[in-house]
C-alpha positions as CSV (number, residue, x, y, z in Angstrom):
1,M,39.5,23.8,124.6
2,N,43.1,22.8,123.8
3,K,44.1,25.1,120.9
4,A,47.3,25.2,118.8
5,I,48.6,27.4,115.9
6,I,49.9,25.7,112.8
7,T,51.8,27.6,110.2
8,V,52.9,26.3,106.8
9,V,55.3,28.2,104.6
10,G,57.1,27.3,101.4
11,K,57.1,27.2,97.6
12,D,53.6,26.7,96.3
13,T,52.9,23.2,95.0
14,V,49.7,21.2,94.3
15,G,48.4,19.4,97.4
16,I,49.8,21.2,100.3
17,I,46.4,22.0,101.9
18,A,45.1,18.5,101.1
19,K,48.1,16.7,102.8
20,I,48.1,18.9,105.9
21,C,44.3,18.7,106.3
22,T,44.3,14.9,105.7
23,Y,46.8,14.5,108.5
24,L,44.7,16.6,110.8
25,A,41.5,14.7,110.0
26,E,43.2,11.4,110.5
27,H,44.3,12.5,114.0
28,K,40.9,14.0,115.0
29,I,42.3,17.6,115.0
30,N,39.5,20.1,114.2
31,I,40.3,23.2,112.2
32,L,38.7,26.2,113.9
33,D,40.0,28.9,111.6
34,I,42.2,28.9,108.5
35,S,43.9,31.6,106.3
36,Q,46.1,31.0,103.3
37,T,47.6,33.1,100.7
38,I,50.1,32.8,97.8
39,V,52.5,35.7,97.2
40,S,55.0,35.6,94.3
41,G,54.8,31.8,94.2
42,Y,55.2,31.3,98.0
43,F,52.5,29.6,100.0
44,N,51.6,30.8,103.5
45,M,48.9,29.2,105.7
46,M,48.0,29.7,109.3
47,M,45.4,27.6,111.2
48,I,44.0,27.6,114.6
49,V,43.1,24.1,115.6
50,D,41.4,22.3,118.5
51,L,43.5,19.4,119.9
52,S,40.9,18.4,122.5
53,E,40.0,15.1,120.7
54,A,43.4,14.6,119.1
55,K,44.8,11.1,118.8
56,G,48.3,11.3,120.2
57,D,50.6,13.5,122.3
58,F,51.2,17.2,121.3
59,K,54.9,16.6,120.8
60,V,54.4,13.6,118.6
61,I,51.8,15.6,116.5
62,A,54.2,18.6,116.2
63,D,57.1,16.3,115.1
64,E,55.0,14.4,112.6
65,L,53.7,17.7,111.1
66,D,57.3,18.8,110.8
67,E,58.2,15.6,109.0
68,L,55.2,15.9,106.7
69,G,56.3,19.4,105.8
70,K,59.8,18.1,104.9
71,E,58.2,15.4,102.7
72,I,56.2,18.0,100.7
73,G,58.8,20.7,100.7
74,V,57.3,23.2,103.2
75,I,58.0,24.3,106.8
76,V,55.3,23.3,109.2
77,K,55.3,24.6,112.8
78,C,52.8,23.7,115.5
79,Q,52.7,25.7,118.7
80,R,50.4,25.6,121.6
81,E,48.1,28.7,121.6
82,D,49.1,29.9,125.1
83,I,52.9,29.7,124.2
84,F,52.3,31.4,120.9
85,D,50.3,34.2,122.6
86,S,53.1,34.6,125.3
87,M,55.8,34.8,122.6
88,H,53.9,37.5,120.6
89,R,52.6,39.6,123.5
90,I,53.6,43.3,123.2
C-alpha cells in the first residue's frame, strides 16, 4: 500500500472537508483514517490516505492540494508516510 499523511490547518469555514474530500475522490485517493477538530475557531484535520490507485504523480497531487488549500484559505500538506515516520521518529 502506498500511504500518505495529509494535514489541513486554518480558520474554520464551511466546506473545507467537502472540498478536500472531493479532490481526493476525483483522484481515486482512498481515505483510510481521518481525524478533525475545531479549537477556538481553528480547523485541524489529519488524514491517512492510500495512493495505490491515485490518478497522477505524488508531487503533482501534493502541489494541487497545496493550491486547493490556498484557494479555500487553509494550509494543506501531503507527505509520504515513510518520510513522515522518519521525520517524527524519536
